[in-house]
C-alpha positions as CSV (number, residue, x, y, z in Angstrom):
1,M,-28.3,18.2,-23.1
2,T,-29.1,20.0,-25.7
3,P,-30.9,18.0,-28.9
4,K,-27.7,17.4,-30.5
5,G,-25.7,16.5,-28.0
6,T,-23.7,19.2,-26.7
7,P,-23.6,20.9,-24.0
8,P,-25.5,24.1,-22.9
9,A,-23.6,27.1,-22.4
10,G,-22.3,27.8,-18.8
11,T,-21.2,24.0,-18.1
12,P,-18.5,23.5,-17.0
13,A,-15.6,20.8,-19.5
14,G,-16.0,17.9,-18.6
15,A,-19.2,17.4,-16.7
16,G,-22.0,14.6,-17.8
17,P,-25.5,14.7,-18.3
18,S,-26.7,16.3,-14.9
19,G,-23.6,18.8,-15.5
20,V,-21.5,16.9,-12.3
21,S,-18.0,17.2,-13.1
22,R,-16.8,13.4,-14.6
23,T,-12.9,14.9,-14.7
24,P,-10.6,12.2,-12.3
25,M,-9.1,13.4,-8.8
26,K,-5.7,12.8,-8.1
27,V,-6.2,11.7,-4.8
28,G,-3.0,11.0,-1.9
29,G,0.7,11.2,-3.0
30,G,2.9,12.3,-1.1
31,R,6.1,12.9,-0.3
32,F,5.9,9.3,1.5
33,Q,6.0,7.4,-1.8
34,A,9.6,7.5,-2.0
35,V,9.8,5.6,1.8
36,I,7.2,3.1,0.9
37,P,9.5,0.4,-1.7
38,F,12.7,0.4,1.6
39,L,9.9,-0.2,4.5
40,M,7.7,-2.9,3.0
41,F,11.8,-4.5,1.6
42,G,13.0,-4.1,5.2
43,L,10.0,-5.2,7.2
44,I,10.2,-8.4,4.8
45,G,13.3,-8.8,5.3
46,L,13.3,-8.0,9.0
47,G,10.1,-10.9,8.8
48,L,12.7,-13.4,6.6
49,V,15.9,-13.1,9.4
50,V,13.5,-13.3,12.5
51,I,12.0,-16.6,11.3
52,L,15.6,-18.1,9.6
53,A,17.5,-17.2,13.0
54,N,15.0,-18.8,15.3
55,Y,15.5,-22.1,13.4
56,I,19.7,-21.5,12.7
57,I,21.4,-19.4,15.6
58,Q,19.3,-21.5,18.6
59,D,22.6,-20.0,20.9
60,R,20.8,-16.9,21.2
61,F,17.0,-18.1,21.0
62,G,17.2,-21.6,22.7
63,A,14.9,-23.3,21.2
64,P,12.5,-22.3,18.5
65,S,9.9,-21.0,19.2
66,N,6.0,-20.5,18.1
67,W,6.4,-17.4,19.8
68,Y,9.2,-15.4,17.1
69,L,7.7,-17.4,14.1
70,L,4.2,-15.3,14.4
71,G,6.6,-12.0,15.1
72,G,8.3,-12.9,12.1
73,L,4.9,-13.6,9.9
74,G,3.5,-10.1,11.6
75,L,6.3,-8.5,10.7
76,I,5.6,-10.2,6.9
77,L,2.6,-8.7,6.8
78,A,3.2,-5.6,8.0
79,G,5.5,-4.9,4.8
80,I,2.2,-6.9,2.8
81,V,0.7,-3.5,4.2
82,A,3.2,-1.0,3.2
83,A,2.7,-2.7,-0.2
84,T,-1.1,-1.5,-0.7
85,Q,-0.3,1.9,0.1
86,Y,2.3,2.4,-2.7
87,E,0.6,4.4,-6.1
């Protein structure tokens, strides 16, 4: 910086005192950003269906099992992880 606080000639716009550019860069994005909400809600919904079916439809699954509960919770967790990828 010069004594008046103006950048020296030849310094790029947005550069800080060290001459390094401080302008924000767009990172990520892409064409799959529109798919993430559908994936998130789909995984959460499927997890809920598995958990509810474990307790409601006992003819097909038999007695309620902890494995179906863990599988449903895993699907819900995958939906939450997908939600963290949305920008």
